[in-house]
Every structure is written in structure tokens, then in C-alpha cells.
Biopython code that builds the backbone (N, CA, C, O; Angstrom):
import numpy as np
from Bio.PDB.StructureBuilder import StructureBuilder

atoms = [
    (1, "UNK", "N", (-10.097, 11.026, 13.921)),
    (1, "UNK", "CA", (-9.930, 9.701, 14.558)),
    (1, "UNK", "C", (-11.282, 9.156, 14.967)),
    (1, "UNK", "O", (-11.434, 7.957, 15.200)),
    (2, "UNK", "N", (-12.267, 10.044, 15.054)),
    (2, "UNK", "CA", (-13.609, 9.598, 15.465)),
    (2, "UNK", "C", (-14.382, 9.030, 14.292)),
    (2, "UNK", "O", (-15.470, 8.481, 14.467)),
    (3, "UNK", "N", (-13.818, 9.159, 13.081)),
    (3, "UNK", "CA", (-14.536, 8.650, 11.909)),
    (3, "UNK", "C", (-13.925, 7.334, 11.427)),
    (3, "UNK", "O", (-12.873, 7.341, 10.789)),
    (4, "UNK", "N", (-14.565, 6.221, 11.721)),
    (4, "UNK", "CA", (-14.058, 4.900, 11.305)),
    (4, "UNK", "C", (-13.971, 4.783, 9.785)),
    (4, "UNK", "O", (-13.046, 4.163, 9.259)),
    (5, "UNK", "N", (-14.922, 5.371, 9.090)),
    (5, "UNK", "CA", (-14.937, 5.269, 7.628)),
    (5, "UNK", "C", (-13.708, 5.964, 7.041)),
    (5, "UNK", "O", (-12.993, 5.401, 6.212)),
    (6, "UNK", "N", (-13.483, 7.188, 7.486)),
    (6, "UNK", "CA", (-12.336, 7.957, 6.994)),
    (6, "UNK", "C", (-11.035, 7.241, 7.345)),
    (6, "UNK", "O", (-10.143, 7.106, 6.508)),
    (7, "UNK", "N", (-10.940, 6.789, 8.583)),
    (7, "UNK", "CA", (-9.719, 6.100, 9.029)),
    (7, "UNK", "C", (-9.512, 4.836, 8.207)),
    (7, "UNK", "O", (-8.395, 4.547, 7.778)),
    (8, "UNK", "N", (-10.580, 4.087, 7.989)),
    (8, "UNK", "CA", (-10.470, 2.851, 7.212)),
    (8, "UNK", "C", (-10.008, 3.152, 5.798)),
    (8, "UNK", "O", (-9.174, 2.435, 5.246)),
    (9, "UNK", "N", (-10.548, 4.212, 5.212)),
    (9, "UNK", "CA", (-10.161, 4.570, 3.847)),
    (9, "UNK", "C", (-8.689, 4.924, 3.804)),
    (9, "UNK", "O", (-7.962, 4.485, 2.913)),
    (10, "UNK", "N", (-8.253, 5.713, 4.760)),
    (10, "UNK", "CA", (-6.851, 6.117, 4.805)),
    (10, "UNK", "C", (-5.963, 4.894, 4.952)),
    (10, "UNK", "O", (-4.895, 4.818, 4.344)),
    (11, "UNK", "N", (-6.403, 3.941, 5.756)),
    (11, "UNK", "CA", (-5.611, 2.719, 5.959)),
    (11, "UNK", "C", (-5.456, 1.966, 4.643)),
    (11, "UNK", "O", (-4.368, 1.496, 4.309)),
    (12, "UNK", "N", (-6.545, 1.857, 3.909)),
    (12, "UNK", "CA", (-6.508, 1.140, 2.632)),
    (12, "UNK", "C", (-5.554, 1.838, 1.662)),
    (12, "UNK", "O", (-4.739, 1.192, 1.003)),
    (13, "UNK", "N", (-5.666, 3.149, 1.586)),
    (13, "UNK", "CA", (-4.801, 3.914, 0.682)),
    (13, "UNK", "C", (-3.350, 3.756, 1.097)),
    (13, "UNK", "O", (-2.476, 3.550, 0.255)),
    (14, "UNK", "N", (-3.091, 3.854, 2.403)),
    (14, "UNK", "CA", (-1.722, 3.735, 2.899)),
    (14, "UNK", "C", (-1.175, 2.348, 2.588)),
    (14, "UNK", "O", (-0.032, 2.200, 2.155)),
    (15, "UNK", "N", (-1.997, 1.346, 2.813)),
    (15, "UNK", "CA", (-1.555, -0.032, 2.556)),
    (15, "UNK", "C", (-1.253, -0.208, 1.074)),
    (15, "UNK", "O", (-0.242, -0.811, 0.712)),
    (16, "UNK", "N", (-2.111, 0.306, 0.231)),
    (16, "UNK", "CA", (-1.906, 0.177, -1.214)),
    (16, "UNK", "C", (-0.604, 0.867, -1.603)),
    (16, "UNK", "O", (0.161, 0.346, -2.415)),
    (17, "UNK", "N", (-0.357, 2.025, -1.030)),
    (17, "UNK", "CA", (0.881, 2.756, -1.330)),
    (17, "UNK", "C", (2.091, 1.959, -0.895)),
    (17, "UNK", "O", (3.094, 1.891, -1.606)),
    (18, "UNK", "N", (1.993, 1.357, 0.275)),
    (18, "UNK", "CA", (3.129, 0.567, 0.772)),
    (18, "UNK", "C", (3.386, -0.626, -0.131)),
    (18, "UNK", "O", (4.533, -0.937, -0.450)),
    (19, "UNK", "N", (2.319, -1.290, -0.542)),
    (19, "UNK", "CA", (2.456, -2.466, -1.407)),
    (19, "UNK", "C", (3.083, -2.053, -2.733)),
    (19, "UNK", "O", (3.955, -2.740, -3.265)),
    (20, "UNK", "N", (2.627, -0.924, -3.255)),
    (20, "UNK", "CA", (3.159, -0.466, -4.542)),
    (20, "UNK", "C", (4.651, -0.194, -4.420)),
    (20, "UNK", "O", (5.434, -0.599, -5.280)),
    (21, "UNK", "N", (5.040, 0.487, -3.357)),
    (21, "UNK", "CA", (6.466, 0.780, -3.169)),
    (21, "UNK", "C", (7.250, -0.507, -2.982)),
    (21, "UNK", "O", (8.352, -0.660, -3.507)),
    (22, "UNK", "N", (6.669, -1.427, -2.229)),
    (22, "UNK", "CA", (7.339, -2.705, -1.974)),
    (22, "UNK", "C", (7.539, -3.456, -3.283)),
    (22, "UNK", "O", (8.595, -4.042, -3.524)),
    (23, "UNK", "N", (6.512, -3.430, -4.120)),
    (23, "UNK", "CA", (6.595, -4.133, -5.409)),
    (23, "UNK", "C", (7.680, -3.490, -6.276)),
    (23, "UNK", "O", (8.431, -4.181, -6.964)),
    (24, "UNK", "N", (7.750, -2.163, -6.231)),
    (24, "UNK", "CA", (8.744, -1.471, -7.057)),
    (24, "UNK", "C", (10.150, -1.756, -6.562)),
    (24, "UNK", "O", (11.076, -1.881, -7.362)),
    (25, "UNK", "N", (10.318, -1.858, -5.255)),
    (25, "UNK", "CA", (11.661, -2.062, -4.698)),
    (25, "UNK", "C", (12.064, -3.524, -4.714)),
    (25, "UNK", "O", (13.157, -3.868, -5.164)),
    (26, "UNK", "N", (11.182, -4.387, -4.223)),
    (26, "UNK", "CA", (11.545, -5.801, -4.099)),
    (26, "UNK", "C", (10.838, -6.678, -5.133)),
    (26, "UNK", "O", (10.954, -7.904, -5.102)),
    (27, "UNK", "N", (10.114, -6.046, -6.040)),
    (27, "UNK", "CA", (9.380, -6.817, -7.044)),
    (27, "UNK", "C", (10.317, -7.405, -8.094)),
    (27, "UNK", "O", (9.890, -8.187, -8.944)),
    (28, "UNK", "N", (11.599, -7.027, -8.034)),
    (28, "UNK", "CA", (12.555, -7.526, -9.030)),
    (28, "UNK", "C", (12.650, -9.045, -8.975)),
    (28, "UNK", "O", (12.889, -9.699, -9.991)),
    (29, "UNK", "N", (12.462, -9.599, -7.781)),
    (29, "UNK", "CA", (12.591, -11.054, -7.630)),
    (29, "UNK", "C", (11.585, -11.788, -8.516)),
    (29, "UNK", "O", (11.811, -12.933, -8.908)),
    (30, "UNK", "N", (10.484, -11.127, -8.824)),
    (30, "UNK", "CA", (9.459, -11.780, -9.641)),
    (30, "UNK", "C", (9.912, -11.847, -11.092)),
    (30, "UNK", "O", (9.317, -12.560, -11.900)),
    (31, "UNK", "N", (10.954, -11.114, -11.418)),
    (31, "UNK", "CA", (11.450, -11.140, -12.795)),
    (31, "UNK", "C", (10.715, -10.133, -13.656)),
    (31, "UNK", "O", (10.835, -10.152, -14.881)),
    (32, "UNK", "N", (9.970, -9.271, -13.033)),
    (32, "UNK", "CA", (9.213, -8.256, -13.773)),
    (32, "UNK", "C", (10.134, -7.089, -14.091)),
    (32, "UNK", "O", (9.885, -6.328, -15.026)),
    (33, "UNK", "N", (11.166, -6.955, -13.333)),
    (33, "UNK", "CA", (12.088, -5.793, -13.436)),
    (33, "UNK", "C", (11.341, -4.616, -12.843)),
    (33, "UNK", "O", (11.874, -3.507, -12.797)),
]
sb = StructureBuilder()
sb.init_structure("model")
sb.init_model(0)
sb.init_chain("A")
sb.init_seg("    ")
for serial, (resi, resn, name, xyz) in enumerate(atoms, 1):
    if name == "N":
        sb.init_residue(resn, " ", resi, " ")
    sb.init_atom(name, np.array(xyz, "f"), 0.0, 1.0, " ", f" {name:<3s}", serial, name[0])
structure = sb.get_structure()
């Protein structure tokens, strides 16, 4: 928790993972299937 760089990296990875899951689950609306 004392390392801002590590924490920031983890945040980016976590956010990307969430977006990917969101796209897979709710991305159907885009018509991409």
C-alpha cells in the first residue's frame, strides 16, 4: 500500500479486467454478440 506505482498498476489492471467482463456480459447491446 506504500507503493503508489504498484497500486496504480493494479488499479489499471483491475479496471481493464472489469471493463472486459462488462463488455462480455453487456456488450451484446452493441450488436457485437
